[in-house]
Chimera marker file (.cmm) of the C-alpha trace (Angstrom):
<marker_set name="trace">
<marker id="1" x="-0.265" y="0.232" z="-0.069" r="1" g="1" b="0" radius="0.5"/>
<marker id="2" x="2.872" y="2.389" z="0.838" r="1" g="1" b="0" radius="0.5"/>
<marker id="3" x="4.690" y="1.526" z="-2.283" r="1" g="1" b="0" radius="0.5"/>
<marker id="4" x="1.261" y="2.574" z="-4.307" r="1" g="1" b="0" radius="0.5"/>
<marker id="5" x="0.862" y="5.565" z="-2.903" r="1" g="1" b="0" radius="0.5"/>
<marker id="6" x="4.887" y="6.507" z="-3.124" r="1" g="1" b="0" radius="0.5"/>
<marker id="7" x="4.334" y="5.094" z="-7.216" r="1" g="1" b="0" radius="0.5"/>
<marker id="8" x="1.098" y="7.563" z="-7.253" r="1" g="1" b="0" radius="0.5"/>
<marker id="9" x="2.729" y="10.790" z="-5.882" r="1" g="1" b="0" radius="0.5"/>
<marker id="10" x="5.796" y="10.446" z="-8.187" r="1" g="1" b="0" radius="0.5"/>
<marker id="11" x="3.633" y="9.621" z="-11.126" r="1" g="1" b="0" radius="0.5"/>
<marker id="12" x="1.280" y="12.585" z="-10.934" r="1" g="1" b="0" radius="0.5"/>
<marker id="13" x="4.286" y="15.053" z="-9.794" r="1" g="1" b="0" radius="0.5"/>
<marker id="14" x="5.717" y="14.491" z="-12.819" r="1" g="1" b="0" radius="0.5"/>
<marker id="15" x="2.166" y="14.544" z="-14.486" r="1" g="1" b="0" radius="0.5"/>
<marker id="16" x="1.911" y="17.865" z="-12.904" r="1" g="1" b="0" radius="0.5"/>
<marker id="17" x="5.306" y="18.749" z="-14.765" r="1" g="1" b="0" radius="0.5"/>
<marker id="18" x="4.547" y="18.184" z="-18.342" r="1" g="1" b="0" radius="0.5"/>
<marker id="19" x="1.426" y="19.950" z="-17.845" r="1" g="1" b="0" radius="0.5"/>
<marker id="20" x="3.146" y="23.235" z="-16.973" r="1" g="1" b="0" radius="0.5"/>
<marker id="21" x="3.208" y="25.757" z="-20.272" r="1" g="1" b="0" radius="0.5"/>
<marker id="22" x="6.414" y="26.358" z="-21.897" r="1" g="1" b="0" radius="0.5"/>
<marker id="23" x="6.784" y="30.050" z="-23.645" r="1" g="1" b="0" radius="0.5"/>
<marker id="24" x="5.973" y="28.829" z="-26.843" r="1" g="1" b="0" radius="0.5"/>
<marker id="25" x="2.235" y="27.870" z="-25.531" r="1" g="1" b="0" radius="0.5"/>
<marker id="26" x="1.860" y="30.836" z="-23.445" r="1" g="1" b="0" radius="0.5"/>
<marker id="27" x="2.527" y="33.125" z="-26.493" r="1" g="1" b="0" radius="0.5"/>
<marker id="28" x="0.401" y="31.325" z="-28.690" r="1" g="1" b="0" radius="0.5"/>
<marker id="29" x="-2.478" y="31.094" z="-25.947" r="1" g="1" b="0" radius="0.5"/>
<marker id="30" x="-1.980" y="35.305" z="-26.109" r="1" g="1" b="0" radius="0.5"/>
<marker id="31" x="-1.683" y="35.388" z="-29.548" r="1" g="1" b="0" radius="0.5"/>
<marker id="32" x="-5.217" y="33.708" z="-30.030" r="1" g="1" b="0" radius="0.5"/>
<marker id="33" x="-6.915" y="35.660" z="-27.328" r="1" g="1" b="0" radius="0.5"/>
<marker id="34" x="-5.449" y="38.760" z="-29.378" r="1" g="1" b="0" radius="0.5"/>
<marker id="35" x="-7.096" y="37.794" z="-32.210" r="1" g="1" b="0" radius="0.5"/>
<marker id="36" x="-10.618" y="36.775" z="-30.374" r="1" g="1" b="0" radius="0.5"/>
<marker id="37" x="-10.606" y="40.350" z="-29.293" r="1" g="1" b="0" radius="0.5"/>
<marker id="38" x="-10.259" y="40.966" z="-32.541" r="1" g="1" b="0" radius="0.5"/>
<marker id="39" x="-12.971" y="38.923" z="-34.312" r="1" g="1" b="0" radius="0.5"/>
<marker id="40" x="-15.175" y="39.988" z="-31.273" r="1" g="1" b="0" radius="0.5"/>
<marker id="41" x="-14.795" y="43.706" z="-31.929" r="1" g="1" b="0" radius="0.5"/>
<marker id="42" x="-15.365" y="43.132" z="-35.960" r="1" g="1" b="0" radius="0.5"/>
<marker id="43" x="-18.646" y="41.175" z="-34.609" r="1" g="1" b="0" radius="0.5"/>
<marker id="44" x="-19.896" y="44.296" z="-32.551" r="1" g="1" b="0" radius="0.5"/>
<marker id="45" x="-19.098" y="47.070" z="-35.292" r="1" g="1" b="0" radius="0.5"/>
<marker id="46" x="-21.571" y="44.221" z="-37.425" r="1" g="1" b="0" radius="0.5"/>
<marker id="47" x="-24.029" y="44.655" z="-35.039" r="1" g="1" b="0" radius="0.5"/>
<marker id="48" x="-23.893" y="48.088" z="-35.031" r="1" g="1" b="0" radius="0.5"/>
<marker id="49" x="-24.039" y="48.558" z="-38.792" r="1" g="1" b="0" radius="0.5"/>
<marker id="50" x="-27.171" y="45.726" z="-39.071" r="1" g="1" b="0" radius="0.5"/>
<marker id="51" x="-28.777" y="48.064" z="-36.397" r="1" g="1" b="0" radius="0.5"/>
<marker id="52" x="-28.264" y="51.024" z="-38.594" r="1" g="1" b="0" radius="0.5"/>
<marker id="53" x="-29.359" y="49.253" z="-42.088" r="1" g="1" b="0" radius="0.5"/>
<marker id="54" x="-32.405" y="48.001" z="-39.893" r="1" g="1" b="0" radius="0.5"/>
<marker id="55" x="-33.156" y="51.208" z="-38.618" r="1" g="1" b="0" radius="0.5"/>
<marker id="56" x="-32.699" y="53.302" z="-42.566" r="1" g="1" b="0" radius="0.5"/>
<marker id="57" x="-34.903" y="50.336" z="-43.828" r="1" g="1" b="0" radius="0.5"/>
<marker id="58" x="-37.913" y="50.886" z="-41.727" r="1" g="1" b="0" radius="0.5"/>
<marker id="59" x="-37.517" y="54.537" z="-42.456" r="1" g="1" b="0" radius="0.5"/>
<marker id="60" x="-37.701" y="53.993" z="-46.404" r="1" g="1" b="0" radius="0.5"/>
<marker id="61" x="-40.255" y="50.894" z="-46.052" r="1" g="1" b="0" radius="0.5"/>
<marker id="62" x="-43.165" y="53.553" z="-45.931" r="1" g="1" b="0" radius="0.5"/>
<marker id="63" x="-41.987" y="55.961" z="-48.718" r="1" g="1" b="0" radius="0.5"/>
<marker id="64" x="-41.444" y="52.555" z="-51.244" r="1" g="1" b="0" radius="0.5"/>
<marker id="65" x="-44.543" y="50.847" z="-49.739" r="1" g="1" b="0" radius="0.5"/>
<marker id="66" x="-46.888" y="53.405" z="-52.706" r="1" g="1" b="0" radius="0.5"/>
<marker id="67" x="-44.517" y="52.660" z="-55.713" r="1" g="1" b="0" radius="0.5"/>
<marker id="68" x="-44.516" y="48.963" z="-54.701" r="1" g="1" b="0" radius="0.5"/>
<marker id="69" x="-48.029" y="48.841" z="-54.783" r="1" g="1" b="0" radius="0.5"/>
<marker id="70" x="-48.491" y="50.745" z="-57.988" r="1" g="1" b="0" radius="0.5"/>
<marker id="71" x="-45.862" y="48.402" z="-58.942" r="1" g="1" b="0" radius="0.5"/>
<marker id="72" x="-48.153" y="45.295" z="-58.412" r="1" g="1" b="0" radius="0.5"/>
<marker id="73" x="-51.262" y="47.254" z="-59.672" r="1" g="1" b="0" radius="0.5"/>
<marker id="74" x="-49.565" y="47.102" z="-62.985" r="1" g="1" b="0" radius="0.5"/>
<marker id="75" x="-48.477" y="43.693" z="-63.077" r="1" g="1" b="0" radius="0.5"/>
<marker id="76" x="-52.143" y="42.773" z="-62.111" r="1" g="1" b="0" radius="0.5"/>
<marker id="77" x="-53.455" y="44.610" z="-64.888" r="1" g="1" b="0" radius="0.5"/>
<marker id="78" x="-51.031" y="43.217" z="-68.054" r="1" g="1" b="0" radius="0.5"/>
<marker id="79" x="-51.659" y="39.849" z="-66.656" r="1" g="1" b="0" radius="0.5"/>
<marker id="80" x="-55.872" y="40.946" z="-67.159" r="1" g="1" b="0" radius="0.5"/>
<marker id="81" x="-54.405" y="42.076" z="-70.447" r="1" g="1" b="0" radius="0.5"/>
<marker id="82" x="-53.030" y="39.005" z="-71.806" r="1" g="1" b="0" radius="0.5"/>
<marker id="83" x="-55.519" y="37.021" z="-70.344" r="1" g="1" b="0" radius="0.5"/>
<marker id="84" x="-58.711" y="38.766" z="-71.934" r="1" g="1" b="0" radius="0.5"/>
<marker id="85" x="-56.563" y="39.292" z="-75.126" r="1" g="1" b="0" radius="0.5"/>
<marker id="86" x="-55.787" y="35.002" z="-75.112" r="1" g="1" b="0" radius="0.5"/>
<marker id="87" x="-59.336" y="34.866" z="-74.663" r="1" g="1" b="0" radius="0.5"/>
<marker id="88" x="-60.372" y="36.888" z="-78.096" r="1" g="1" b="0" radius="0.5"/>
<marker id="89" x="-57.521" y="35.300" z="-80.270" r="1" g="1" b="0" radius="0.5"/>
<link id1="1" id2="2" r="1" g="1" b="0" radius="0.2"/>
<link id1="2" id2="3" r="1" g="1" b="0" radius="0.2"/>
<link id1="3" id2="4" r="1" g="1" b="0" radius="0.2"/>
<link id1="4" id2="5" r="1" g="1" b="0" radius="0.2"/>
<link id1="5" id2="6" r="1" g="1" b="0" radius="0.2"/>
<link id1="6" id2="7" r="1" g="1" b="0" radius="0.2"/>
<link id1="7" id2="8" r="1" g="1" b="0" radius="0.2"/>
<link id1="8" id2="9" r="1" g="1" b="0" radius="0.2"/>
<link id1="9" id2="10" r="1" g="1" b="0" radius="0.2"/>
<link id1="10" id2="11" r="1" g="1" b="0" radius="0.2"/>
<link id1="11" id2="12" r="1" g="1" b="0" radius="0.2"/>
<link id1="12" id2="13" r="1" g="1" b="0" radius="0.2"/>
<link id1="13" id2="14" r="1" g="1" b="0" radius="0.2"/>
<link id1="14" id2="15" r="1" g="1" b="0" radius="0.2"/>
<link id1="15" id2="16" r="1" g="1" b="0" radius="0.2"/>
<link id1="16" id2="17" r="1" g="1" b="0" radius="0.2"/>
<link id1="17" id2="18" r="1" g="1" b="0" radius="0.2"/>
<link id1="18" id2="19" r="1" g="1" b="0" radius="0.2"/>
<link id1="19" id2="20" r="1" g="1" b="0" radius="0.2"/>
<link id1="20" id2="21" r="1" g="1" b="0" radius="0.2"/>
<link id1="21" id2="22" r="1" g="1" b="0" radius="0.2"/>
<link id1="22" id2="23" r="1" g="1" b="0" radius="0.2"/>
<link id1="23" id2="24" r="1" g="1" b="0" radius="0.2"/>
<link id1="24" id2="25" r="1" g="1" b="0" radius="0.2"/>
<link id1="25" id2="26" r="1" g="1" b="0" radius="0.2"/>
<link id1="26" id2="27" r="1" g="1" b="0" radius="0.2"/>
<link id1="27" id2="28" r="1" g="1" b="0" radius="0.2"/>
<link id1="28" id2="29" r="1" g="1" b="0" radius="0.2"/>
<link id1="29" id2="30" r="1" g="1" b="0" radius="0.2"/>
<link id1="30" id2="31" r="1" g="1" b="0" radius="0.2"/>
<link id1="31" id2="32" r="1" g="1" b="0" radius="0.2"/>
<link id1="32" id2="33" r="1" g="1" b="0" radius="0.2"/>
<link id1="33" id2="34" r="1" g="1" b="0" radius="0.2"/>
<link id1="34" id2="35" r="1" g="1" b="0" radius="0.2"/>
<link id1="35" id2="36" r="1" g="1" b="0" radius="0.2"/>
<link id1="36" id2="37" r="1" g="1" b="0" radius="0.2"/>
<link id1="37" id2="38" r="1" g="1" b="0" radius="0.2"/>
<link id1="38" id2="39" r="1" g="1" b="0" radius="0.2"/>
<link id1="39" id2="40" r="1" g="1" b="0" radius="0.2"/>
<link id1="40" id2="41" r="1" g="1" b="0" radius="0.2"/>
<link id1="41" id2="42" r="1" g="1" b="0" radius="0.2"/>
<link id1="42" id2="43" r="1" g="1" b="0" radius="0.2"/>
<link id1="43" id2="44" r="1" g="1" b="0" radius="0.2"/>
<link id1="44" id2="45" r="1" g="1" b="0" radius="0.2"/>
<link id1="45" id2="46" r="1" g="1" b="0" radius="0.2"/>
<link id1="46" id2="47" r="1" g="1" b="0" radius="0.2"/>
<link id1="47" id2="48" r="1" g="1" b="0" radius="0.2"/>
<link id1="48" id2="49" r="1" g="1" b="0" radius="0.2"/>
<link id1="49" id2="50" r="1" g="1" b="0" radius="0.2"/>
<link id1="50" id2="51" r="1" g="1" b="0" radius="0.2"/>
<link id1="51" id2="52" r="1" g="1" b="0" radius="0.2"/>
<link id1="52" id2="53" r="1" g="1" b="0" radius="0.2"/>
<link id1="53" id2="54" r="1" g="1" b="0" radius="0.2"/>
<link id1="54" id2="55" r="1" g="1" b="0" radius="0.2"/>
<link id1="55" id2="56" r="1" g="1" b="0" radius="0.2"/>
<link id1="56" id2="57" r="1" g="1" b="0" radius="0.2"/>
<link id1="57" id2="58" r="1" g="1" b="0" radius="0.2"/>
<link id1="58" id2="59" r="1" g="1" b="0" radius="0.2"/>
<link id1="59" id2="60" r="1" g="1" b="0" radius="0.2"/>
<link id1="60" id2="61" r="1" g="1" b="0" radius="0.2"/>
<link id1="61" id2="62" r="1" g="1" b="0" radius="0.2"/>
<link id1="62" id2="63" r="1" g="1" b="0" radius="0.2"/>
<link id1="63" id2="64" r="1" g="1" b="0" radius="0.2"/>
<link id1="64" id2="65" r="1" g="1" b="0" radius="0.2"/>
<link id1="65" id2="66" r="1" g="1" b="0" radius="0.2"/>
<link id1="66" id2="67" r="1" g="1" b="0" radius="0.2"/>
<link id1="67" id2="68" r="1" g="1" b="0" radius="0.2"/>
<link id1="68" id2="69" r="1" g="1" b="0" radius="0.2"/>
<link id1="69" id2="70" r="1" g="1" b="0" radius="0.2"/>
<link id1="70" id2="71" r="1" g="1" b="0" radius="0.2"/>
<link id1="71" id2="72" r="1" g="1" b="0" radius="0.2"/>
<link id1="72" id2="73" r="1" g="1" b="0" radius="0.2"/>
<link id1="73" id2="74" r="1" g="1" b="0" radius="0.2"/>
<link id1="74" id2="75" r="1" g="1" b="0" radius="0.2"/>
<link id1="75" id2="76" r="1" g="1" b="0" radius="0.2"/>
<link id1="76" id2="77" r="1" g="1" b="0" radius="0.2"/>
<link id1="77" id2="78" r="1" g="1" b="0" radius="0.2"/>
<link id1="78" id2="79" r="1" g="1" b="0" radius="0.2"/>
<link id1="79" id2="80" r="1" g="1" b="0" radius="0.2"/>
<link id1="80" id2="81" r="1" g="1" b="0" radius="0.2"/>
<link id1="81" id2="82" r="1" g="1" b="0" radius="0.2"/>
<link id1="82" id2="83" r="1" g="1" b="0" radius="0.2"/>
<link id1="83" id2="84" r="1" g="1" b="0" radius="0.2"/>
<link id1="84" id2="85" r="1" g="1" b="0" radius="0.2"/>
<link id1="85" id2="86" r="1" g="1" b="0" radius="0.2"/>
<link id1="86" id2="87" r="1" g="1" b="0" radius="0.2"/>
<link id1="87" id2="88" r="1" g="1" b="0" radius="0.2"/>
<link id1="88" id2="89" r="1" g="1" b="0" radius="0.2"/>
</marker_set>
C-alpha cells in the first residue's frame, strides 16, 4: 500500500511537470486571445452596422410602399390584359 502511494505521488508529480505550459504555449495562447478580441470587435461593429441598416430600411419602407403597390397593380393589369387577349384570339 505504501509503495503504491509513493508511485502514485511520483507519477502525479511527473504529470504535473508535463502540464506546465512553456513560453511557446503561453505566446500562442496570447496570440489566440488577441485574435479573439479582434474578432469580437468586428462582430460588435457588424451588429452596429446591421442595426443602422435596419433602422434605415424601416424609415424608407413607408416611402417605398406606394411604389411597390403601384407595381403590383401594373402587374395585375398586364396579367389581365394578357388573359383577355388570349380569350379573344
